[in-house]
Structure formats: structure tokens, C-alpha cells
C-alpha positions in Angstrom: 100.3 46.1 175.2 101.1 46.3 171.9 104.6 47.8 171.1 106.4 48.2 167.0 109.3 50.6 167.0 109.5 52.1 163.1 112.7 50.0 161.7 110.4 47.0 162.2 108.2 48.2 159.8 107.8 47.4 156.5 107.3 50.0 154.0 104.8 49.7 151.1 104.3 51.6 147.9 101.3 53.6 148.5 99.1 53.5 145.9 99.3 57.8 146.6 103.8 56.9 145.7 103.7 57.9 149.4 105.7 55.8 151.4 104.3 54.1 154.1 104.9 51.9 157.3 102.2 50.7 158.9 102.2 51.4 162.8 99.2 50.3 163.8 96.0 48.7 162.4 93.0 46.7 164.0 92.8 44.2 160.6 96.5 43.0 161.3 97.3 43.7 164.7 95.4 42.5 167.9 94.1 45.3 168.9 90.9 47.7 169.6 91.2 51.1 167.2 88.5 52.3 165.3 91.5 54.0 163.0 94.5 52.9 161.8 97.8 54.7 162.4 101.3 55.3 159.2 104.4 57.0 158.9 105.3 58.6 155.8 107.4 59.8 153.1 107.8 61.8 150.2 110.5 62.8 148.4 112.1 66.6 147.7 110.3 67.4 144.1 107.9 64.7 144.6 104.3 64.9 144.8 101.7 62.2 146.0 99.2 61.5 143.4 95.5 63.2 144.1 92.9 60.5 145.7 90.5 60.3 148.3 89.2 58.1 151.1 85.9 57.2 152.5 87.4 57.5 155.7 88.1 61.0 157.5 92.4 61.5 157.7 94.6 63.6 159.7 98.4 64.7 158.4 101.1 66.0 161.5 104.1 66.9 159.3 107.5 66.3 161.1 109.7 67.2 158.8 110.0 68.7 156.0 107.9 71.4 153.8 106.0 71.5 151.1 102.0 72.3 149.8 99.0 69.6 151.1 96.5 70.3 148.9 92.9 69.2 149.9 90.4 69.7 146.7 90.6 73.2 146.1 93.0 74.1 149.0 96.3 74.4 149.4 98.1 75.2 152.4 102.1 75.5 153.1 102.8 72.6 155.2 106.0 72.2 158.2 107.6 70.3 161.1 104.1 70.5 163.4 101.4 71.3 161.1 98.1 69.6 161.2 95.4 68.8 158.4 92.8 67.6 158.8 91.5 65.5 155.6 87.5 65.0 155.3 85.5 62.6 154.3 86.2 62.1 150.1 88.2 65.1 150.2 91.0 65.5 146.9 93.8 65.3 148.6 97.7 65.7 147.1 100.9 66.4 149.3 104.4 68.2 147.5 107.3 68.5 148.4 108.1 72.0 147.8 111.5 71.1 150.0 114.9 70.1 149.4 115.0 67.6 152.2 112.1 64.7 152.3 109.0 65.8 153.9 108.2 62.9 157.4 104.5 62.3 158.1 102.2 60.8 160.6 98.8 59.9 159.1 96.2 58.7 161.0 92.4 57.1 159.2 89.5 56.7 161.3 87.7 54.6 160.5 90.8 52.2 159.5 92.6 52.3 156.1 90.9 49.9 154.0 92.1 49.4 150.1 88.5 49.7 148.9 88.2 52.7 150.7 91.0 55.0 148.6 90.3 56.0 144.8 93.4 57.3 143.1 91.7 60.3 140.7 95.2 60.4 138.5 
């Protein structure tokens, strides 16, 4: 068993300019997982840089509101929203609300720096 808390995980500024805390990552913890899981935040009025991964990604919005763009499709997101981004999907998250967007992102296979391309 492995137990972590959000407070135990250091904040990092991701390449897309969201603030992340990696919760589970098989390359960094003794886990038999094919995916990684992180918690992220995006400040009010901010937008993540457009980027794409060679992995698939699932966003689960915990708090806040905004728009998630994948390729040419835009969806409004808020608490309880789940969005699947296919491998290679050009994506960006925009916070259109007055509070931070908080989300979980699951990347499968697990996130690796060399699998991400920032497009701007």
C-alpha cells in the first residue's frame, strides 16, 4: 500500500503553465501502474499553454469553471466534469471564473517529459 496526501506533494509549474502536484507516478514511486495521476490548479483568468501529449489524458474538474479546448472543440467545464483527451489532441484549459480551477488529470501511459509538446 502507498498513502500520499496533497500536502505531502510539492507544487511544480508544468510546461503548459498549470500548477501540478504529482500524486501517483510509477517511475517515482514503487507502484505497478500504467498511468500517472496529478492534481492541478489554474488561477482565475489564466489559460494553460496549448500542448499535446502522446498519451491519453482524462481531466476531472473538482472546483471552478472554464473552457477546455481539444483540437477545434470547446466544452464548458465545472465541478463534476470529466473530459477525455485522446493521444495527440491539442489541448488548453482556460479559467473563466472568479476562483481557481482545481482538477485531477490521469495520463495513460504515465506522463513523461519527452511525451509532451508545448505548442506556443
